[in-house]
C-alpha positions in Angstrom: 12.2 -5.3 8.5 12.0 -5.5 4.7 12.6 -2.6 2.4 9.0 -2.6 1.3 7.8 -2.4 4.9 10.2 0.5 5.5 8.9 2.3 2.5 5.3 1.8 3.6 6.2 3.1 7.1 7.8 6.2 5.6 4.9 6.8 3.2 2.5 6.3 6.1 4.3 8.9 8.2 4.1 11.3 5.3 0.4 10.6 4.9 -0.4 11.2 8.5 1.5 14.5 8.3 -0.4 15.6 5.2 -3.7 14.8 6.7 -2.8 16.7 9.8 -1.7 19.7 7.6 -5.1 19.6 5.8 -7.4 19.0 8.8 -5.5 20.6 11.6 -5.5 17.4 13.6 -3.3 14.3 13.3 -5.4 11.1 12.8 -5.0 8.7 15.8 -4.6 5.5 13.8 -5.6 3.5 10.7 -9.2 3.4 11.9 -9.4 7.2 12.0 -8.3 7.4 8.4 -10.7 4.7 7.3 -13.5 6.6 9.0 -12.5 9.8 7.1 -12.3 7.8 3.8 -15.8 6.4 4.5 -17.2 9.9 5.0 -15.5 11.1 1.8 -16.9 8.1 -0.2 -20.4 8.6 1.2 -20.2 12.2 0.0 -22.7 13.7 2.4 -20.3 15.7 4.4 -19.5 15.6 8.1 -22.4 15.1 10.4 -23.3 13.0 13.5 -23.4 9.3 12.7 -25.0 6.5 14.7 -22.9 3.6 15.9 -24.2 1.4 13.0 -23.5 4.1 10.4 -19.9 4.4 11.7 -19.5 0.7 11.2 -20.9 1.1 7.7 -18.5 3.9 7.0 -15.6 1.8 8.0 -16.9 -1.0 5.7 -17.3 1.4 2.8 -13.7 2.6 3.3 -12.2 -0.9 3.5 -14.1 -1.9 0.4 -13.1 1.2 -1.5 -9.4 1.0 -0.7 -9.3 -2.8 -1.4 -11.1 -2.2 -4.7 -7.8 -0.6 -5.9 -6.4 -4.1 -6.1 -9.6 -5.6 -7.5 -10.9 -7.3 -4.3 -14.2 -5.4 -4.3 -16.4 -3.8 -6.9 -19.0 -1.1 -6.4 -22.5 -2.5 -7.0 -24.3 0.8 -6.7 -26.0 3.1 -4.3 -29.1 2.3 -2.2 -32.1 4.6 -2.0 -30.4 6.7 0.7 -27.2 7.1 -1.3 -25.0 4.6 0.6 -22.6 2.7 -1.6 -22.8 -1.1 -1.7 -19.8 -3.3 -2.6 -19.4 -6.8 -3.8 -16.4 -9.1 -3.1 -15.1 -10.2 -6.5 -11.7 -11.6 -5.6 -10.9 -13.7 -2.5 -8.9 -11.9 0.1 -5.6 -13.6 1.2 -5.5 -15.2 4.6 -3.4 -12.9 6.8 -2.8 -12.5 10.5 -3.8 -9.2 12.1 -0.5 -7.5 11.5 -0.4 -8.5 7.8 -4.1 -7.3 7.4 -3.2 -3.9 8.9 -0.1 -3.7 6.6 -2.3 -4.5 3.6 -4.8 -1.8 4.6 -2.1 0.8 5.2 -0.6 0.2 1.8 -4.1 0.6 0.2 -4.9 3.7 2.2 -1.7 5.3 1.1 -2.6 4.4 -2.5 -6.1 5.8 -2.1 -4.8 9.2 -1.0 -2.2 9.2 -3.8 -4.9 8.5 -6.4 -7.9 10.4 -5.0 -6.1 13.5 -3.8 -2.9 13.3 -6.0 -0.7 13.4 -3.0 2.9 12.4 -3.5 3.8 10.3 -0.5 7.0 8.8 -1.8 9.9 9.0 0.8 
């Protein structure tokens, strides 16, 4: 394992602990955090979401975190207040493990920037 991967794993562990401390429940996985990010970015609070809305929340979160590296740009909000994103930089071709690692790194960065959490090991 490379040093960068070890650093990401340590920062991920700290992130999961911080989220648990703030919410009282440890997120199950990356998808759980993406769902929380989607709810936060939608800005309408916690409520019951349909299956389609849950998929949209995940998409919002992925676009938001990848926008930190310039892959997506916010186009605006629709009439119901849902954000819409535009792909502005081609995503690299990764296998599933590399995709998950990329998303984890960006989720960590999101929480560091949005909530000013220090997740350095």
